[in-house]
Residue, then its C-alpha position, 0 to 999 in steps of 0.5 A: m633963237f627958240y628954246a624948249i623949257v620942260g618942267q616936270d611936276a613934283e608929286g602932288s603939286l596940283t594945289k600948288r599949280a592952281a595957286a601959282r597959275p595966275a602969276h605963271l600965265e602973266r609971265l607967258q602973256r608978256l612973252q606972247d605980247e612981245g611976239r616971243l612965245l611959240l607955244a605953251g601948255p601942260f602935260p595932262a597926267i592922263d589921256a584927257l583934256d581935263p585930267g581933273a584930280a589926276g592933274f598934270s605931269g609937267s609943262l612945255i614952253v617954247a619961246e624966243f630968247g637971246t641966249l641959252d643963259d637968258a632962257q635958263a634965267w627966265a625958266s628959273a624965275d617961273p612962279y611954278v619953280a618958286a611954288g614947288v610945282y616943278s621938281e625939275v626944269s630943263v632948257k634946250p635950244f629948239k629949231k622950229v622947222l614946221p609949220a614954216 
């Protein structure tokens, strides 16, 4: 089943985000290589593809896991969590409808 993982960025986390990004992307690449990643990306803090110094307000990852517990464990081990980028992370089951 798919699960939506939403991380909310902590205030002033842009520098931490940049430092932890390679390890964060490495984990996402593994999910993609395994065919389990539906989509992933950040929420720009302003209405721009490149928000510059405004940074990001969080991230969304939708990926396939065996159980909700598996998805929560994966999310908890994210380098952004360890680096203090995310102040909060939620994990919810996600039902993909479209595109088919």
